[in-house]
N, C-alpha and C positions, 0 to 999 in steps of 0.2 A: 632333609633327614627327619624333620618333625613327624612326617607320615609314618616313617619306619618306627620311630619310637612309640606313636600311638598304636601301631599294629601290635608291637611286641608287648606292650601294656595290657592291650585287650586279650591277647593270648595267654600271657602270664599275669594274672591279677597280682597286684603288689600287696598282698595279704600279710606278708611278712613285715610290712612297714608299721612301726609303732605310731599311734596318733600323736599328734602335737598339739599341745594346748595353744589357744589363742594368745597372741602377743599382748602383754599388758605393759605398764610402765615399769615393772619390775622383772620381766622375763625377757628370753631371747626367743626371736621368731627364727627358727632355723628351716630353710627350704627343704622339702623332701627330695631326696636323689631320685631320678628316673631310673627305669630298667637299664637303659643304655649307659647311663652314668656308673652304674655298678658293674656291669659287664666290661665296660672300656676303661674302667679305672679313671673316670674324669676326676679333675681336682676338686676337692672339698669346697662347697660354697661357703662364703663368709657369713657367719651369723649376722642379722640385722638387730642392732642394739637400739633400744628406745630409752629414752630419759623421762623421769617424772617431770611433769610440767606444773604441778600444784601441790600444796600441802594437803595431806589426807586429814579426814575428819578426826582421826586419832590424834594427830599432831596438834590440830586446832584445840582439841579438848585438853590436851597435856599442857599447852601454853595457857589456856584459860585457867586451868587448875593452879599452875604456879604463879601466875599474875594475880589471881583471886579478885573477884568483883568488889568494887567499892563504889557506892553511889555517890558518895561525896569525895572532893578533891583531898588529898593528902601530900605530904612530902615523901618521896621515896628515899632509899637508902643514900642516894647520891645528891639529895636535897631538891630534886626537880618537883614541881607540882604535878600530880598525877591522878588520873581519874578513870573509872571503868575497869578495863582489863589492862592496866599498865599503860594507858596512853598519857604520854607526856604532853601537858598543855603548852602549846606555843602560841605566839601572837598570830592572829589571823585564821585560826582553825575553828572559830565560832565557839569556843569553849572558855570557861573562866573557872577559878577555884571557888567561886561562889555558887556554882549550880549544882544541881542534883541530877543524876542520870537514872534511867531505869534499866534494868538488865537488857531488854531487847535493844535499846539505844546503844548500850554499851557493847553488845555483840556486833552491832552494825559497825561501830567504830573499829573494833578489833578486827574485823574481816578487812576494813580498808587499810589498817596499819599493817596487817599481815601481808597483804599485796605487795607492799614496799619490801619487805624482807624476802618474800618469794622471788620478786624480780631481782633483788640483790644477788640471791644464790644462783638464780638461773644465769645471771649476766657474768658471774665471776668463776663458776665452777666449770672446768673443762673436762673433768673426769666423768665416766659413767657411774651413777649412783643407784642404789636400791631406794625404793620409797621410804625406808626406815632412815637411811643416811640422809636423805633430802629433808625430811622432817626434822631431824636432829639439827641439821645445819640452819634450817629457817629459824627453829626455836633460838638458837645461839645468836644469829644474825639480828633476830627481833629484839633480844635482850641487850646486846652489847652495841648495836648500832652498825649500819652498813660500813661505814669508815673504819671502824676498828676490825670488823670481820674481813674487810678487803685487805688490810695490811698484815693480817695474822699469819703466823707460822702454820697454824692448822690448816688454813686455805692452801698455802703452798704445798704441803704434805698431801693434801687431798688431790690437788692437781697433779702431783708426782705419782699418784696412785700408791702412796704409802699409807694406807688406811690404818693400820695398827699403830702406827707412830702418830697419826693424826688424832686418833682416839685419845692418846696420852695428853694431848693439849687442852682438853675440855676442862680438867680440874684447875688448870692456870687461871681461869676466867671466874674467880670467886671473890674479887675484891671490889668494894665501893669506898672511895675516899681513902684508899689506902689500908682498909680494915677488911678482915675476912667477914662476908655477909653469909651468915649459915643458911639463909634461904637459898643463896646461890649454890652453896655446897651440894644441897639435895637436888637441885635442878640440873647442874652440870652432871651428876651422877646419873641421873635419868637420861640425860641426852647422850651421854657416853655410851650406856647400855643400849640404847635405841640405835645409835650408830653402828654398833657391833653386832646388833641382832641379825 
């Protein structure tokens, strides 16, 4: 039957068909119906959904802006020794609270740290996301840690496809040591807005 379809398509050019943009991580790739599909009323083809696989540059820059570069180690709101762009110094990572980092070194460490958060989101989110939603979730997972993200109500709501309810969970993550951290308030607001974009 393929030859008949080709013949009909050559006789009746499919000029009426709207062009379809190429698939990206945030778009749907919808196969075009053939002439016979339209004439014979073939069932609609299922759109092919694609997922974001990495954080965008916009997301990276947003996280870097909220973390703020520090060449010297400092204690964060939770009391952890931190350096560069929010990197928590842990035993065995080759860093200490006595060292100084250049910004390129800090960017390299941020890239490595972000991959952990990206893998966390990719491994735990089963729903289809836009790039903006993916970036917002990576920013949250980077900040609160994969363990907290994995057990969050926000993640459960995302996986249930309840995105508006999930967005309402962002403002709940604004505490450090039981106190409101005002830097986290602005961060959660931006993540929430990005998630709903």
